[in-house]
Structure formats: structure tokens, C-alpha cells
SEPAGU-982668 format. One record per atom (N, C-alpha, C): x, y, z; residue number from 1. Coordinates in Angstrom, 3 decimals, m for minus. Layout:
N
east:north:up:pos
X:Y:Z:NUM
...
This chain:
121
east:north:up:pos
28.189:7.011:95.052:1
28.285:5.793:95.384:1
28.173:5.953:96.810:1
27.808:7.249:97.212:2
28.233:6.882:98.693:2
29.912:7.326:99.364:2
30.564:6.957:98.447:3
31.892:7.229:99.282:3
32.230:8.527:98.684:3
32.462:8.473:97.554:4
32.777:9.931:97.283:4
31.873:10.798:96.769:4
31.531:11.375:97.168:5
30.054:12.453:96.791:5
30.716:14.166:96.339:5
29.117:14.271:95.164:6
29.180:15.399:94.384:6
29.417:16.437:95.926:6
29.343:17.651:94.577:7
30.177:18.889:95.340:7
28.281:19.004:95.962:7
27.911:19.027:94.975:8
26.295:18.658:95.523:8
25.415:18.650:97.328:8
25.967:16.964:96.552:9
25.754:16.122:97.815:9
26.247:16.080:98.641:9
27.858:16.806:98.965:10
28.298:17.727:100.079:10
27.685:18.562:100.458:10
27.986:19.287:99.946:11
26.892:20.422:100.578:11
25.885:20.709:101.084:11
24.930:19.629:100.634:12
24.161:18.936:101.653:12
24.014:18.714:102.914:12
24.659:17.564:103.261:13
25.015:17.359:104.042:13
25.584:18.339:104.762:13
25.623:19.617:104.461:14
26.782:20.550:105.644:14
27.855:20.162:105.697:14
28.582:19.869:104.497:15
30.145:19.443:104.893:15
30.448:20.971:104.222:15
31.936:20.928:104.267:16
32.287:21.571:103.243:16
32.557:21.761:101.962:16
33.611:22.475:101.117:17
33.838:21.740:99.958:17
35.020:22.429:99.474:17
36.153:22.354:99.645:18
37.478:21.698:98.507:18
38.117:21.822:97.318:18
38.247:21.747:96.485:19
38.767:21.140:95.147:19
39.989:21.139:95.241:19
41.152:19.947:95.667:20
42.785:20.070:95.664:20
43.259:19.223:94.485:20
44.412:19.481:94.153:21
45.533:18.873:94.030:21
45.823:17.968:93.916:21
46.078:16.995:95.635:22
47.763:16.293:97.177:22
47.030:15.563:97.179:22
45.335:15.335:96.293:23
44.765:13.871:96.704:23
43.916:13.989:97.822:23
44.043:15.264:98.669:24
43.011:15.183:99.988:24
41.554:14.897:99.637:24
40.961:15.074:100.707:25
39.041:14.959:100.002:25
38.962:16.260:99.932:25
37.752:16.112:98.705:26
37.725:17.281:97.902:26
36.426:17.577:99.519:26
35.679:16.441:100.109:27
34.641:16.808:100.697:27
34.664:16.524:102.090:27
34.780:17.909:103.281:28
34.919:17.372:104.889:28
34.475:18.060:105.498:28
34.362:17.406:106.904:29
33.645:18.734:108.177:29
34.707:19.825:108.296:29
34.411:20.671:108.807:30
34.801:21.825:109.073:30
35.038:21.703:110.915:30
37.050:22.319:110.767:31
37.223:21.934:112.364:31
36.739:22.507:113.297:31
36.267:21.982:114.829:32
35.797:22.399:115.791:32
34.893:22.588:115.443:32
33.753:22.221:114.497:33
32.435:22.988:114.004:33
31.522:21.422:114.146:33
30.562:21.911:115.344:34
29.740:21.400:115.828:34
28.580:21.309:115.063:34
28.586:22.374:114.338:35
27.039:22.813:113.294:35
27.429:21.591:112.109:35
28.179:20.458:112.311:36
28.021:19.932:110.600:36
26.536:18.782:110.672:36
26.024:18.546:112.583:37
25.320:17.070:112.833:37
26.088:15.711:112.784:37
27.117:15.691:112.842:38
27.818:14.233:112.586:38
28.773:14.207:113.985:38
27.641:13.672:115.137:39
28.710:13.488:116.244:39
27.934:13.078:117.489:39
28.373:12.626:118.391:40
27.657:11.424:119.758:40
28.060:12.452:120.791:40
27.468:12.136:121.277:41
27.126:12.904:122.520:41
27.334:11.809:124.842:41
28.450:12.047:124.956:42
28.785:11.484:126.009:42
26.967:11.482:127.426:42
26.195:10.459:127.029:43
25.049:10.736:127.929:43
25.265:11.326:129.741:43
24.429:11.821:130.027:44
24.684:12.399:131.338:44
25.915:13.382:131.085:44
26.475:14.217:130.057:45
28.177:14.058:130.370:45
29.435:14.377:130.834:45
29.102:13.384:131.168:46
30.127:12.676:131.600:46
30.591:10.663:131.612:46
31.403:10.403:132.264:47
31.983:8.706:132.057:47
32.084:8.922:133.331:47
31.544:7.958:133.861:48
31.599:6.990:135.306:48
33.001:6.876:136.302:48
33.848:7.018:136.877:49
34.546:6.234:137.338:49
34.074:5.227:138.079:49
35.069:3.831:138.031:50
35.353:2.873:138.054:50
36.808:2.039:138.686:50
36.841:1.097:139.052:51
37.822:0.697:139.934:51
39.948:0.600:138.838:51
39.109:0.405:137.208:52
40.241:1.108:136.941:52
40.343:2.044:135.148:52
39.439:2.918:135.255:53
38.964:3.382:134.909:53
38.090:4.309:134.855:53
37.127:4.574:133.694:54
35.590:5.592:133.916:54
35.152:4.096:132.568:54
33.904:4.576:132.692:55
32.521:3.833:131.557:55
31.716:4.602:131.501:55
30.729:4.547:130.566:56
30.129:5.429:129.604:56
29.668:5.252:128.654:56
28.299:5.802:128.307:57
27.632:5.821:127.228:57
27.575:6.637:126.268:57
27.557:6.961:125.217:58
27.379:8.481:124.411:58
26.441:8.167:123.671:58
25.788:8.470:123.087:59
23.853:8.216:121.866:59
24.937:9.329:120.611:59
24.323:9.027:119.228:60
24.094:9.330:118.515:60
22.972:10.970:118.069:60
23.699:12.090:118.180:61
22.629:13.664:118.310:61
22.786:13.739:116.727:61
23.579:13.462:116.026:62
23.649:13.745:115.163:62
22.618:13.949:113.557:62
22.508:13.977:112.486:63
21.469:14.060:111.108:63
21.009:12.869:111.827:63
19.851:12.611:111.298:64
18.957:11.572:111.170:64
18.489:11.021:109.135:64
18.208:12.627:108.836:65
17.864:12.714:107.424:65
18.509:12.221:106.354:65
18.098:11.085:105.673:66
19.019:10.021:105.125:66
19.822:11.058:103.881:66
18.743:11.864:103.464:67
19.755:12.184:102.331:67
21.219:13.364:102.857:67
21.115:13.752:104.259:68
22.382:14.312:104.854:68
23.181:13.568:105.564:68
22.953:12.512:105.455:69
23.160:11.263:106.558:69
24.382:10.185:105.298:69
25.741:10.249:105.803:70
26.262:10.441:104.688:70
27.227:8.420:104.932:70
26.480:7.501:105.949:71
27.312:6.124:106.419:71
25.869:5.185:106.062:71
26.454:4.100:106.685:72
25.518:2.837:106.365:72
25.530:2.622:107.786:72
24.955:2.051:108.070:73
24.519:1.243:109.935:73
24.991:1.760:110.149:73
24.376:2.847:111.050:74
24.754:4.437:111.976:74
23.938:3.031:113.405:74
25.449:3.521:114.155:75
25.039:2.753:115.745:75
24.524:3.807:116.623:75
23.553:4.054:116.493:76
23.031:5.062:117.217:76
23.195:4.899:119.145:76
23.755:3.998:119.599:77
24.305:3.563:121.277:77
25.786:3.334:121.235:77
26.651:3.881:121.897:78
27.991:3.688:122.069:78
28.364:3.301:123.375:78
28.440:2.069:123.582:79
29.529:2.041:125.287:79
30.770:2.795:125.025:79
31.071:2.903:126.080:80
32.875:3.631:126.042:80
33.476:3.031:127.355:80
34.333:2.611:126.894:81
35.393:2.112:128.315:81
37.074:2.750:128.260:81
37.326:3.444:129.466:82
39.012:4.164:129.250:82
39.399:2.789:130.972:82
40.852:2.361:130.594:83
41.007:1.386:131.104:83
42.494:2.377:131.520:83
43.331:2.586:132.742:84
43.739:2.978:133.054:84
45.018:1.647:132.793:84
46.173:1.650:132.199:85
46.861:0.319:132.688:85
47.781:0.405:133.202:85
47.752:1.539:132.528:86
49.699:1.611:133.403:86
50.297:3.088:133.546:86
51.243:3.321:134.338:87
51.704:4.898:133.996:87
51.507:5.349:132.507:87
51.898:4.201:131.525:88
52.224:5.067:129.898:88
51.069:4.177:129.395:88
50.312:3.855:129.746:89
49.385:3.271:128.849:89
48.092:3.367:129.061:89
47.362:3.771:128.169:90
45.427:4.276:128.187:90
44.862:3.504:127.099:90
43.412:2.567:127.498:91
43.149:1.778:126.487:91
41.929:1.659:126.939:91
41.470:2.457:125.076:92
39.963:3.337:125.574:92
39.080:1.897:124.300:92
38.135:1.696:124.505:93
37.320:0.790:123.023:93
35.506:1.667:123.555:93
35.490:1.622:122.310:94
34.137:2.093:121.754:94
33.187:0.380:121.365:94
32.096:0.216:121.634:95
31.717:m1.009:121.047:95
30.058:m0.183:121.217:95
29.420:m1.173:120.130:96
28.191:m0.899:119.882:96
27.075:m1.528:121.203:96
26.562:m0.180:122.140:97
25.892:m0.865:123.188:97
24.946:m2.002:122.846:97
24.448:m2.058:121.144:98
23.292:m2.332:121.398:98
22.637:m4.004:120.231:98
24.490:m4.561:120.411:99
24.389:m5.557:119.420:99
25.992:m5.630:119.535:99
26.745:m7.350:119.772:100
27.744:m8.025:120.481:100
28.346:m7.612:118.696:100
29.352:m7.140:118.383:101
30.391:m7.094:117.117:101
31.525:m8.162:116.960:101
31.694:m8.574:115.849:102
33.179:m9.626:116.191:102
34.381:m8.794:116.125:102
35.056:m9.030:116.837:103
36.055:m8.588:117.894:103
37.602:m9.517:117.564:103
38.314:m9.157:117.642:104
39.613:m10.256:116.703:104
40.475:m10.419:117.825:104
40.679:m11.892:118.215:105
40.935:m12.802:119.139:105
42.215:m11.969:119.160:105
42.827:m11.111:120.008:106
44.514:m11.121:120.213:106
44.751:m10.592:121.352:106
45.332:m11.531:122.356:107
45.358:m10.537:123.783:107
46.244:m9.510:124.104:107
45.303:m8.877:124.920:108
45.945:m7.492:124.986:108
46.019:m7.339:126.955:108
46.650:m6.718:126.640:109
47.401:m6.483:128.541:109
45.541:m5.853:129.155:109
46.050:m5.864:130.175:110
44.832:m5.298:131.211:110
45.221:m5.249:132.628:110
45.229:m3.849:133.166:111
45.246:m3.486:133.953:111
45.430:m4.701:135.243:111
46.341:m4.625:136.075:112
46.021:m5.777:136.884:112
45.282:m4.856:138.605:112
45.437:m4.186:138.760:113
46.209:m3.248:139.768:113
45.375:m0.987:139.545:113
44.806:m1.266:140.305:114
44.311:0.956:139.936:114
46.183:1.521:139.630:114
45.789:1.861:138.835:115
46.705:3.295:138.676:115
46.803:4.682:139.076:115
47.426:4.646:140.532:116
47.386:6.491:140.447:116
48.461:7.528:139.656:116
49.487:6.950:139.804:117
50.278:7.868:139.164:117
50.142:7.555:137.399:117
49.921:8.790:136.787:118
49.938:8.560:135.227:118
50.668:9.397:134.178:118
51.246:9.161:133.773:119
52.024:10.145:132.493:119
51.258:10.545:131.504:119
49.877:10.612:131.862:120
49.002:11.348:130.835:120
47.478:12.057:131.856:120
47.030:12.321:131.265:121
45.676:12.868:131.894:121
44.418:12.753:131.547:121
């Protein structure tokens, strides 16, 4: 069904399989492994500083083989924006760079001036 793979499907995708009794997923990606083929890479290996934070793009560089790819509707290019809104608030937005998508119309705070001192790195 694409949501709960069999052990064979899981291993074919390059994932790990471990049966559990506590409700944890049987099929999962290995922690810290870049060998799974399920990742995006930031283009030019950096985000560009802008007045209120950082901007950049990421590209899918993982599997494209349908048998190994477990998701539907892969978004190949992402737009990334990081906004330093205050000393204690950071806003990260990751969006489809190629097509507009619906966003819930909720008012969110935004930065009104550059934040120099931050409680985060």
C-alpha cells in the first residue's frame, strides 16, 4: 500500500528492518547514514546571507528509481529561507521552488529589523 512496506520492500529501498512490539516503525532509515539515498543537498553547499537571515535552494539527489523511492509526488527543488525574527525566534520555511502551494492563511510575525544578538546559532 506504500505506507507500510513489507520487509522485502523495505530492504530493497535501502532501509533498515527491525520488528518491534512497541509500535515503532519496522522500516526506517539508518541514523546518520547518507547511504540510504533519501536526501536533499543544498545547492552550492551554502545558504546566502540576506538582510534578515539566509536564502538558498536544495535539490533532491537521492534515489529516483520508482522501486526504491517510497514517496509519492517528489519535489525535486526546494526553496529555503531562514529568518532571524528576534533573539529567541527563528523562522525556517522550506517550499516547492517550482510551483506555488496552498499555505494556511495564518498571520505570523516577521522581522522588522536585523537581529544581531541571538540566543541560537
